[in-house]
N, C-alpha and C positions, 0 to 999 in steps of 0.2 A: 504493500500500500504506500502510495506517495505521501511523504511528510508535508508536502505543500500542494494540496489537492487542486488549487485553481491556478497554479503556475507551472510552467514547463519550459525547457530550453527552446528558444526560438530558432527554427531552421533558417539558415542563411545560405543563399546561393553562393557556390564557390565561383570565384572569378575564373573565366576561361582564358584570361590573358595573364600577362606578367603581374606580379604582386606589387611592384614598386610604382607609385603614382608619379606621373610626369609633372615636373614644374611647368606651370603655364607661363608663356611669354607675355611680357607687358605690351602695351600699345607701341607700335613701331612708328617712329617719327618719319614723315615723308616731307619732301620739299614743299614749301608753302606756295605752290603755284596755283593758278586759277583752275587748272585741270585736275588737281588731286581731289578725288571725290569717290563716293561709292558708285561703282559702275554696274552693279547688279540691278536688275529689274524686280520689282515686287519683293524687296528684301525682308519685309516684315509681314508678308502675306496679307496686307491690309486690303488688297483688292477683293479678298474673299475667294479667290481662285488660285490654284496651284501655278498656272501659267506665268512665266515660262519654265518653272521648275518641272522636272520629270522624275518620277520615282519608280524604282524597280518593283515588279510584281503588283503594280497599282496599289502599293501599300501606304502611300502618303495621302494625307488629307489636311484640309484647313480646319482648325478648331478654335473655339472661343475661350477655352480654359484648359490648362493654365497658360497664361501669356506672360511675356517679359515686359512688353510695351505695347501700347495700342490695344486693339480688341481682337487680334487674330494671331495665330502661331501655326507652325507646321508640326504635325504629328506623324511619326513613322511607325507603323505597326509591325515591328520585327517578328519574324517567325523562326522556327527551328532551322529553316533552310534558306532564309532571305534576310539580309541585314537592312532592308528598306532604305537603300541609298537614294537620296534625292539630290539632283544635280542641276546646274545651269551653266550654259556655255556663253561666254561674252567675248567681245572683241578687245584685244589688248595691244600694246605697243611693244616691239622687240627691245631687248636689252634694258628692261625697265623693272624696278622693284615695286611689288605690290604687297599690301598687308591685308590678309584675310582674317576676319574676326566674326564672332557670333555668340549668341547666348543659347546654351543648351541645357537640357535637363533629362536625366535618365541614367541607367546603368550602362557604362561604356559607350559614350557617344563620341564620334570622330568628326573632325572638320579638316578638310584638306583640298588639294588641287591634284587632278589627274596627272600622274607621272612626276609629281613633285612632293613638296613637304606636306605633312599632316600632323595633327596633334589630337589628343583625346582626354577625356576626364570621366570620372564616375561621380555623378551628383544626382541621386535619385529623388531628392526631396525639395530641391530648389534650383533655380536657374544659376548657371555658372558661366563665366566668359572664357571662351577659347580664342587664341590669337596665334597666327603663324605668318611669317613673311616668305616670299619667294621672288625670284628674278626670272623673267622670261628669257627664252633663247634668242639667238641673234636674228633668226628669221620667223620667230613666233608671232602670230597675229590673233590667236584665240586661246582661251584657257577655259577649262571646265572645272568648276569648284563643286564640292559635294559635302554632304553631311549624312552620316548613317549611324545606326546602332550596332549591336552585336548579336549573334545568333542566340535565340531563346532568352534574351535578357529583358524582354518586355518593351512596351512602347516608349519611344524617346520623343522629345519635343525640341524644336529649334525656333529661334525668333531673332529678328533684327540682325540678319547676317549682312556683313559689309565686305566689299572688296575695294579697298582704297587705292587709288592710283589714277593715272590718265586713261581716258577712254581710247578705244581703238580708232581705226580709220586713217591713220598716218597723217593726221592734222588736216583732213579735208574739211572738217567743221571746227573752227576755232572760236566761234562767236558764243559768248556766254549769255544765258537768259538775263532778263532784267530782274532786279531784286523784288521779292514779294513786298506788298505794301499793306499798311493798316493792320499789322498784327495786334490782336487783342485777346484778352482772356474772356471766355464765355461762361466759365463756371469753374468751381473748385470744390474739393472735399478735403478731408484731412490727409489723404494719400494720393490725390490726383489733381491735375490742372487741365482744363479743356481750352484749346486755342483755335482761333480761325484767322485767316489772312486773305488778302486780295491776290488773285492769280498773277503769276509772272508771264512774260511773253518771250518767245524765242524764234529764231529764223527757221528751225526744224521742228520745234515743239518741245515743251517741258515734259519730262518723263517722271519726275519725282520731286518731292520737297523733303529736305532734311531739317529736322527740328533739333536745335541745340539748347542745352542747359549750360550757360556759361560757354566754355570752349569745347564741351563734350557733345558729340552727336548722340542723341538718345532715342531717336525714332525717325523712320523714313516712311512717307506715305505718298499716295498718288494724287490725293485730293487736296483741298485747301482748308482742311480742319484736322485736328488730331487731339487725342487725350493722352497725356503723359502720366503714367501710373507709377506705383512703387515709391512714392515720395514720403517724406517724414512729416508728421503733423507740426504745426506752428513753426514752419521753416520757410525762409525766403528763397525764391528761385528767380533767376533771370533767363528768359527765353528769347531766342531769335530763330529765323527760318531762312534757308537758302534754297534756291531752285537749281535743278540741273537737267541737262538734256541727254540724249542717247549717246553722244560722244564723250560724255563725262565733263563737259564744261559746266562750271559752277558760278552762280550769280554772287553778287555781293550780298551782305546780310540785310535782312529786313530791319525795321525798327525793333528795338528791344522792349520787352514788357516784363515788369517785375511783379511777382505774385507771392503772397504768403499763404501757405496752406492753412486750412482750418485746424483748430485744436482737436486732438484725439478725443474720441468719445469715452475711451476707457472700457467700452463694452459693458458687460453685466457687472453689477455690484456684488454679486454672489461670491462669498468667500467661505471656505470650509476646510478645517483641519480635522480629518476623520479617519484615523487608523482602523484597519479591519479587526473585527472581533468575531470569533467563530465558536459558537456554543456546541458544535458537534465534533470537536477535535482539539487535541493539544492542551489538555488540562486547563479549561477556561478559567481565567482569574475572576476574582470578585470585582465586579465593575465599580462598585462604590469605593472600594479601596484604591483602585487605579485612578479614578477621577479625583479623589481627595489628595492623592500623592502627586499628581501631575498637573492638575488644572485643565485637563482635556474636557471638552464639552460634547463633541460629536463622535460617533462611532459609525463605521460602515459595517453593517451586520451581514454576515455571510451564512449560507447562501440560500436564496429563495429559488426552489426548483419545482419541477412538475411532479405532483403526487399521483398522476394518472388522470387522463381525460382533460388535460389543460387546466388542472386544478392546482393552485399554488400551495406549497407546503415548504417548511424549512427543511432543507436537505432531503426532500422527497419523503421524509419519514415523520418529522415532528409537525404537530398541528399549526396551522396559521395563527391561531389565537389559543390562549389558555394553557400554553406549555412554558418551558423554560425560557424560550426566546422572548415571549411577551413579558415574563417576569423581569428579565434583564432590561428590556425597553422601559418598563415602568420604573425601575431603579434609576436608569439614566435620566429620565424625565423628572423624577422626584428630586434629583440633584441639580436640576437646572439645565440639563443637556438635551440632546435629541439624537436620532438615528436616521441613517439612510440605508434601507435594505439594498443588498446587491443581488441581482438576478443573474444566474448563469455560472461563470467560472470555467475551469478547465475540464472538469469531468462531471458525470452524473446526467440525469434526465432533465434536460433544460426546456423551459417553457418556449423560448424562441424557436427552438428546433422542432418541438413536438406539437405546439398549437397549430391548427390547420390553416389559419389565416391571420392577417394583421388584426382584423376585428376581434377574433377569438383571443389573440394575445393581449390586445388592449383591455378586453373584459377581465382577463386574469390579473393584469396589472392593477386594474381598478379595484378588484377585491382587496388587494394588499393596501392600496392607498386608502380605501374606506376603512379598513380594519384598524389602521394606525393613524389616520389623519395626517398623512405624510406631507412634508415640505419638499422632499427631493427623493429621487430614485436613481439607482446606478445599474446600468446594464453592462456586466462584465462579459464581453464578447470574445470568446476564445475558441481554439481548436477548429477542426475541419467541419464540424456540424453547424457552427454559427459564423465564426470569423472568416473562414475560407469558403463560405457558401454565400454567393452574392444575393441569391433569392431570399435567404434567411436574413441577411443583413438588411435588405429592403423591408422585410416583414417587421423586423424589430424597430427600424426607424419610423415606419408608418404607424406602428402601434404607439411609439413614444409621441409622435405628433398628435395622435388622437387624444391620449390622456392629458397632454399638455393643454390642448384646446378645451377639454372638458373639466380641467381643474386649474383655474386661473391662479397664477403664482407658483405652481409646481415647477421645480427645477429638474431638468433631465441631464443625466451624465452618461456618457459611454466610455468604457475602459477597455483598452486593447494593447497588445504587444507592439514592440517597436524594434528597429535596428539602432545602431549607434549613431546614425546620421538622420534619423527621422522615420516616419511611417514606412512600412513595407508596402508592397503592391496592394495587399488587401486592406491595409490601413488607409492608403490613399483612396482606394475604392470606397471605403466606408465614408470618408469625408465627402467625396464627390457625390455619393448617393444622398447623404444628408442635405447637401445643397440642392440637388435636383428634385428631391421630394419635399423641400421646404419644411424639414423636420424641426428646425429651430432648436437645435441641441445647445444647451447652456455651457457644458464643459466637455471637452475632448481630453480624456485622461490617458496618458501612456504609462506602460509598466517598463521602466528602463533598467532591466536586469535580464539575466540569462541570455547574454549577448554571445556566448560562446567562449567564455573565459576571459573577458576583458578585465584588465587590472585597474584602469583609471575610472573608477565608478563616478567620481564627481565630473570629470571631463566628458565621459560618455553620456551621463545624464543631461548635462547642459547641451551637448551637441545634438542629442536626440530631441530635446525640447525645442531647440532653435530650428531643427528640421520640421517639426510639427508646426511651429509658428509660420515658417515660410509656406507650408502647404495651406494653412488656413488663410493666409493673406492672398495667395494666388487663387484660391478657390472662391472665397467670399468677397474679395476686394477690400478686406479690412486693413487698417493701419496697424503698426506694431502694438500699440497700447490695447486696441480692441482684440487682436489675436491673442496676446498674453492673457487677457482677462477671460478668455474661453478655454484656457489650458489647465490641465491637472497633471500632477506627477504622483504615481503610486509605486514606491520603491519596495525593497525587501531588506529588512534589517539583518545585520550580521552576514552569515554565509548564505548565498543563493544555491539553487539546485546545481549550478555549475561552479561552485566554490568561489564565486566572486565575493569579495568582502567589503561590505558597506559598514564602516566603523561609526561609532557615535560622532567622531570628529567630521567624517565625510558627510554624514547625514545633516549635521549642523551647517556645514557649508552649503549643502543643497538647499536646506531650509532658508538660509540667508539669501541665496541667489533667488529663490522663489519669491521671497518678500520684496527684494529690490526690483524684480521685474513684474510684480503685482499680478501673479497668476491667480487662478480661482480656487484651486484645491490642492491639498497635500495629504497623502495617505501612505501607508506602508502595510506590508504583510509580514507579521500580524502581531497584535498585542499579546496573543498567546505565546509568542516567541520572544517577548521583550524581557528576557531573563538571562542571566549569565550561565554559560557552560563552556568555558574555553576548551577547545579540542573536542567538543561534543558532536561536531558534524552538523549536518542539516537534519534537524529533528523538529518535532511539532511543538515542544513546550519550552524551547530556549534557542538562543541565536547562534550557538556554536562558537562564540567569542567571549572574551572578557568584557563585561559592561556592568553598569549599575542596574538594579531592578527598576523597570519601567522607564529607563533612560531615554529610549527612542520615543516613547509616548510624550515624555516631558519636552523633548526637543520639538516634536511635532506641534505640541500645544503653543509653541512660540510662533507658529505661522499665523500671520495676520493678513497676508496679501497686500 
């Protein structure tokens, strides 16, 4: 029997490539000539069409999320036999240096030029910039640039790809467009600014407009308006726009416009320090003693499962009301605290997987809400039956949307595993489904442990949380403050299943980081294990390390968000 029944080692795909990450090149400085510009067409896919990009196996498409800038990006649906290479051929000049760059996201994404240089990165949870320089041959008049993923590594995304240098044509067109006019801001949020301007003119026609923030090009579009995203709240930015034609001739800059983004909303005001307490395992402690010794007020009660027929019961065996779990909840509330039941976990007969429909699951959740007059519920979504089943994910999220609608003020939490860099494929899918279904989840909580033997538990936890933040921002369009305010961390005290060691000092650092970034929730597995047993291994009633009794709970009680 597992000593940690709702936790397990998270399987991580092995890299098919070399293990050493390449250092990414910085931006390459080019001569400051009027011709030095992005010579690619549709570099940010803002036209809504792939053209003139072409993708192997018809595996490329234009998507609206996640994007780096503007409202569109390229998605390449890599398969086990096709890397979904998307490429574009452009005219170039011989004996000339060009700089290729772009923003990519995914596992093992490559950017390069046919027959020349390339570079790659692995950035599954957030966009990362790639850049590489190359010099054309003595008689070269065209170049094909590409972006692709890697076999069986999942869909990759690319956006705002640039090939900076003089356009081709041997100088047959050297006339630059006129400068755009009347640049103005048409709207702003805490994380974006919308701009519009008057069209430029050119002897052969304007093909694109490049939007600059200061001296950095941040976006390329084909029309006379754009929205620059990914900005920080309460921050001043200065924008300008340049036009360019098919030969790569670039206009002078438009007028500048300075805009300060709105203040961050901070998202939800919900804050919860709520370690797990499990009455069916691990020598459950006296909850009144723990509360008195630590000052903790909230507990996450594990686990609400299916007692048969989509009927909620504690651990599938103990009654919903009238048993030891209700007795503990009564004690918590008598001491001025409260509980959030956790549905699911790693094993057992789960309501999400066994209820036949979202409405049936919502009815089961409602029974628990009514029984205890709950303020919040946690769906701990794990294993292949729930987390790795997209239909069940959708069922759970739809049920949460229903009960939230029917119970004004109810807070909904989803808890799931993670990699060291952020959500895995199924975590990303869960977040994307929450957005598409309008589930209005209050807190997305990751479990940053069982990484596969990672030793830096503080660094891994912070990196995983930052990856989650990036995913929430790109999916929902939130600013940093709002994204953090929808994040929870649920750690594991002492030794994890994979012998990772989260010490009291490390947990204190994680708690302090969580407070400084104003996340919504801090939990750990479990109060049952919040006792010393150095050298005791991974067991149910102690942490396996030297610590003070209830020390992790006391640390957690200091979380204020």
